[in-house]
C-alpha positions as CSV (number, residue, x, y, z in Angstrom):
1,M,67.1,28.0,-35.3
2,D,67.6,29.0,-31.6
3,E,64.7,28.3,-29.3
4,I,62.9,31.3,-27.8
5,P,62.8,31.1,-24.0
6,L,59.4,31.1,-22.6
7,Q,60.2,34.1,-20.3
8,S,60.6,36.3,-23.3
9,L,57.1,35.6,-24.6
10,S,54.2,37.7,-23.8
11,V,51.5,36.5,-21.5
12,E,49.0,36.0,-24.3
13,T,51.5,34.1,-26.4
14,A,52.5,31.9,-23.5
15,I,48.9,31.0,-22.9
16,V,48.4,30.0,-26.5
17,V,51.6,27.9,-26.5
18,S,50.7,26.0,-23.3
19,Q,47.0,25.5,-24.2
20,P,46.4,21.8,-25.2
21,S,44.6,21.0,-28.4
22,A,41.1,19.6,-28.5
23,W,42.4,16.1,-29.3
24,Q,44.8,16.2,-26.3
25,R,42.0,17.3,-24.0
26,V,39.8,14.5,-25.3
27,R,42.6,11.9,-24.7
28,R,43.2,13.2,-21.2
29,N,39.6,13.1,-20.1
30,G,38.8,10.2,-17.8
31,S,35.1,10.0,-18.8
32,V,36.0,9.7,-22.5
33,R,38.5,6.9,-21.7
34,I,36.1,4.9,-19.6
35,G,33.1,5.3,-21.9
36,G,35.2,4.7,-25.0
37,L,36.8,1.6,-23.5
38,F,33.4,0.1,-22.7
39,L,32.1,0.9,-26.1
40,L,35.2,-0.6,-27.7
41,V,34.6,-3.8,-25.8
42,L,30.9,-3.9,-26.8
43,T,31.8,-3.3,-30.4
44,L,34.3,-6.1,-30.4
45,V,31.7,-8.3,-28.8
46,A,29.2,-7.4,-31.6
47,L,31.7,-8.0,-34.3
48,A,32.8,-11.4,-32.8
49,A,29.2,-12.5,-32.0
50,P,29.4,-15.5,-34.5
51,W,32.4,-16.8,-32.6
52,L,31.5,-15.7,-29.1
53,G,28.0,-17.0,-29.3
54,T,28.0,-20.7,-28.5
55,V,25.1,-21.6,-30.8
56,D,22.7,-20.1,-33.2
57,P,20.4,-17.8,-31.1
58,S,17.3,-19.2,-33.0
59,L,18.0,-22.8,-32.2
60,F,15.8,-24.4,-29.5
61,D,14.7,-27.6,-28.0
62,P,11.5,-27.9,-25.8
63,A,13.2,-30.4,-23.6
64,S,15.8,-27.7,-22.6
65,R,13.5,-24.9,-21.7
66,D,13.7,-22.8,-18.5
67,L,17.2,-24.1,-17.5
68,L,19.2,-22.2,-14.9
69,P,22.6,-20.7,-15.8
70,G,25.3,-23.2,-16.2
71,R,23.0,-26.2,-16.7
72,T,23.5,-28.6,-19.6
73,G,20.7,-29.4,-22.0
74,E,20.0,-30.3,-25.6
75,I,19.9,-28.1,-28.7
76,T,18.3,-29.2,-32.0
77,T,20.2,-28.0,-35.0
78,L,18.6,-27.0,-38.3
79,E,19.7,-30.3,-39.8
80,G,17.7,-32.1,-37.1
81,Q,20.7,-33.2,-35.0
82,T,20.4,-33.1,-31.2
83,L,23.6,-31.8,-29.4
84,E,24.5,-31.4,-25.8
85,H,25.0,-27.8,-24.8
86,R,25.9,-25.8,-21.7
87,F,23.6,-22.8,-21.2
88,L,25.9,-20.2,-19.6
89,M,23.0,-17.8,-18.9
90,G,20.2,-20.3,-18.9
91,S,17.5,-20.9,-21.5
92,D,14.2,-19.3,-22.1
93,S,10.7,-20.8,-22.3
94,F,11.4,-22.0,-25.9
95,G,14.7,-23.7,-25.0
96,R,16.9,-21.1,-26.7
97,D,20.3,-20.1,-25.3
98,I,20.0,-16.7,-23.6
99,Y,23.8,-16.1,-23.7
100,S,23.9,-16.4,-27.5
101,R,20.8,-14.2,-27.8
102,V,22.3,-11.5,-25.6
103,I,25.6,-11.6,-27.5
104,F,23.8,-11.3,-30.9
105,G,21.6,-8.6,-29.4
106,T,24.6,-6.4,-29.0
107,R,24.8,-6.1,-32.8
108,V,21.2,-4.9,-33.1
109,S,21.4,-2.4,-30.3
110,L,24.7,-0.8,-31.6
111,V,23.4,-0.6,-35.2
112,V,20.1,0.9,-34.1
113,G,21.9,3.5,-31.8
114,I,24.5,4.6,-34.4
115,A,22.0,4.6,-37.3
116,T,19.5,6.6,-35.3
117,A,22.1,9.2,-34.4
118,A,23.3,9.4,-38.0
119,V,19.8,10.0,-39.4
120,A,18.7,12.5,-36.7
121,V,21.9,14.5,-37.1
122,A,21.8,14.5,-40.9
123,F,18.3,15.9,-41.1
124,G,18.7,18.1,-38.1
125,V,21.8,19.7,-39.6
126,L,20.0,20.3,-42.9
127,F,16.9,21.9,-41.3
128,G,18.9,23.8,-38.8
129,L,21.1,25.4,-41.5
130,L,18.0,26.4,-43.5
131,A,16.2,27.8,-40.5
132,G,19.2,29.7,-39.2
133,F,20.6,31.1,-42.4
134,I,17.5,31.6,-44.6
135,R,15.3,34.0,-42.6
136,W,12.0,33.5,-44.3
137,L,12.2,29.7,-43.6
138,D,12.9,30.2,-39.9
139,G,9.3,30.8,-38.7
140,P,7.3,28.0,-40.5
141,L,10.1,25.4,-40.2
142,M,10.6,25.9,-36.4
143,R,6.9,26.0,-35.7
144,F,6.6,22.6,-37.4
145,M,9.5,21.4,-35.2
146,D,7.8,22.8,-32.1
147,G,4.7,20.9,-33.0
148,L,6.6,17.7,-33.5
149,M,8.4,18.1,-30.1
150,A,5.0,18.5,-28.4
151,I,4.2,14.8,-29.0
152,P,6.0,12.3,-26.7
153,A,8.8,10.6,-28.6
154,I,7.8,7.1,-27.5
155,L,4.2,7.6,-28.8
156,I,5.6,8.8,-32.2
157,A,7.8,5.7,-32.4
158,I,5.0,3.3,-31.5
159,A,2.6,4.9,-34.0
160,L,5.2,4.8,-36.8
161,V,6.2,1.2,-36.1
162,A,2.5,0.2,-35.9
163,M,1.8,1.7,-39.3
164,W,4.5,-0.2,-41.1
165,R,5.8,-3.7,-40.8
166,G,8.3,-4.1,-38.0
167,S,11.9,-4.1,-39.4
168,L,15.3,-2.6,-38.6
169,L,14.8,0.3,-41.0
170,T,11.3,1.1,-39.6
171,V,12.6,1.1,-36.0
172,V,15.5,3.4,-36.9
173,V,13.3,5.9,-38.7
174,A,10.6,5.8,-36.0
175,I,13.2,6.5,-33.3
176,A,15.1,9.1,-35.3
177,I,12.1,11.3,-36.3
178,P,11.4,12.6,-32.7
179,E,15.1,13.4,-32.3
180,I,15.3,15.6,-35.4
181,P,13.7,18.7,-33.9
182,R,16.2,18.7,-31.0
183,V,19.1,18.6,-33.4
184,T,17.4,21.2,-35.5
185,R,17.0,23.6,-32.6
186,L,20.7,23.1,-31.6
187,M,21.9,23.7,-35.1
188,R,19.7,26.7,-35.6
189,S,21.1,28.4,-32.4
190,L,24.6,27.7,-33.6
191,V,24.0,29.1,-37.0
192,L,22.3,32.3,-35.6
193,T,25.5,32.9,-33.6
194,I,28.0,32.0,-36.3
195,R,26.4,34.0,-39.1
196,E,27.1,37.2,-37.3
197,E,30.8,36.6,-37.2
198,P,33.0,39.0,-39.3
199,Y,34.3,36.3,-41.7
200,V,30.7,35.2,-42.6
201,E,29.7,38.8,-43.2
202,A,32.8,39.3,-45.4
203,A,31.9,36.2,-47.4
204,V,28.3,37.5,-47.9
205,S,29.6,40.9,-49.0
206,L,31.9,39.3,-51.5
207,G,28.9,37.5,-53.1
208,T,29.8,34.0,-52.0
209,P,26.9,31.6,-52.8
210,T,24.8,30.7,-49.8
211,P,25.4,26.9,-50.0
212,L,29.2,27.5,-50.1
213,I,29.0,29.7,-47.0
214,M,27.1,27.1,-45.2
215,W,29.5,24.3,-46.2
216,R,32.8,26.2,-45.8
217,H,32.2,28.7,-43.0
218,I,29.3,27.6,-40.8
219,L,29.2,23.8,-40.8
220,P,32.8,23.2,-39.7
221,N,32.2,25.4,-36.6
222,T,29.3,23.2,-35.4
223,V,31.0,19.8,-35.4
224,A,31.9,19.6,-31.7
225,P,28.4,20.3,-30.3
226,L,26.9,17.9,-32.9
227,I,29.2,15.1,-31.9
228,V,28.1,15.5,-28.3
229,Q,24.5,15.6,-29.2
230,A,24.9,12.5,-31.4
231,T,26.2,10.4,-28.4
232,F,23.1,11.2,-26.4
233,I,20.9,10.4,-29.3
234,C,22.7,7.1,-29.7
235,A,22.1,6.2,-26.1
236,S,18.4,7.2,-26.4
237,G,18.0,5.2,-29.5
238,I,19.4,2.0,-27.9
239,L,17.0,2.5,-24.9
240,V,13.9,3.3,-27.0
241,E,14.5,0.2,-29.2
242,A,14.6,-2.0,-26.1
243,I,11.4,-0.4,-24.9
244,L,9.6,-0.9,-28.2
245,S,10.8,-4.6,-28.4
246,F,9.7,-5.1,-24.8
247,L,6.3,-3.7,-25.6
248,G,6.0,-6.0,-28.6
249,V,5.9,-3.2,-31.2
250,G,9.6,-3.2,-32.2
251,L,11.6,-5.8,-34.1
252,P,10.0,-9.2,-34.7
253,P,10.4,-11.7,-31.8
254,D,12.6,-14.0,-33.8
255,I,15.3,-11.3,-34.0
256,P,17.6,-11.5,-30.9
257,T,17.4,-8.1,-29.2
258,W,17.8,-7.2,-25.6
259,G,14.2,-6.0,-25.5
260,N,12.9,-9.2,-27.0
261,V,14.8,-11.3,-24.6
262,M,13.4,-9.4,-21.6
263,A,9.9,-9.4,-23.1
264,E,10.0,-13.2,-23.4
265,G,11.2,-13.5,-19.8
266,R,8.8,-11.1,-18.0
267,A,6.0,-13.8,-17.7
268,Q,8.4,-15.9,-15.6
269,F,10.3,-13.2,-13.9
270,N,9.6,-14.5,-10.4
271,E,10.8,-18.1,-11.2
272,Y,13.6,-17.2,-13.7
273,P,14.8,-13.6,-13.1
274,Q,18.0,-14.2,-15.0
275,N,16.0,-14.1,-18.3
276,I,15.6,-10.3,-17.7
277,F,18.7,-9.7,-15.5
278,F,21.4,-10.5,-18.1
279,P,20.1,-8.5,-21.1
280,G,19.2,-5.7,-18.7
281,I,22.8,-5.6,-17.5
282,F,24.1,-5.3,-21.0
283,L,21.5,-2.6,-21.8
284,A,22.3,-0.6,-18.7
285,V,26.1,-0.8,-19.3
286,T,25.8,0.2,-22.9
287,V,23.6,3.2,-22.3
288,L,25.8,4.3,-19.3
289,A,28.9,4.0,-21.4
290,V,27.5,6.1,-24.2
291,N,26.3,8.8,-21.8
292,I,29.7,8.8,-20.0
293,L,31.4,9.3,-23.3
294,G,29.0,12.1,-24.2
295,D,29.6,13.9,-20.9
296,G,33.4,13.6,-21.4
297,L,33.2,15.0,-25.0
298,R,31.0,17.8,-23.8
299,D,33.5,18.7,-21.0
300,T,36.4,18.8,-23.5
301,L,34.9,20.2,-26.7
302,D,32.8,22.9,-25.1
303,P,35.1,26.0,-24.9
304,K,33.6,27.3,-21.7
305,M,34.0,23.9,-20.0
306,A,37.5,23.5,-21.4
307,R,38.6,26.9,-20.0
308,R,37.1,26.1,-16.7
309,G,38.9,22.8,-16.6
């Protein structure tokens, strides 16, 4: 078949032909590349923690406590053996290797961030669909969400963790609950717009069941904004988990998290600032990378921003 020259196409057709797809815009965006690269590196670090970590993060020796970065000390294994060990980032007041605790803490932070985003988006999508498409549910459901948003998120998280025993599941649920109203409001606004589209009205007039309309016609058109919102929730979840652990109401102290490492080092910050500096750097880079990725996805997936670009 002969190719049609571009000059013979109409203006509208030429614009459609030359317009890049959403995936192409995402690949070309610098923020997505930078944020995605940093997150890929952190994910690889988390997966390879058993090999990158020089020792078990729970091993300690009182004779090797409060060592400066690069110093050599001793580590007592679970079998009772004493081994020489180089502390790349120093040791804490219990003689534990900060480097290994920071590396293993990457796992906890990424799991908490991703799980928090998944739980908040799942329930937010469900409540937003119900509030936006079923009119009699809109009022009471959104008033409940407004009341939940009136309470500071960190206070809700602290209260929920204090009520139950500190565990990974408890922390994820406690962080995700304050984020659900935000996703619900976003989803509701999207549904209120999409349900007025002609194809949705046609489906309703043909007697299509409401769950099928939600699943087939409404939900697919809300994916892009939800992905962007999920990245910001992930960054917030990582940060809140570190805050809870730093305050002593998060995960148990024996679990290596960045918040726990910083909490244990705050009493000796003037003498040994590296105990807070190294986990703080990892925390800042991770949250920054997720936010940069979210900004890039927003710029490429938002139709208005894409047309402006």
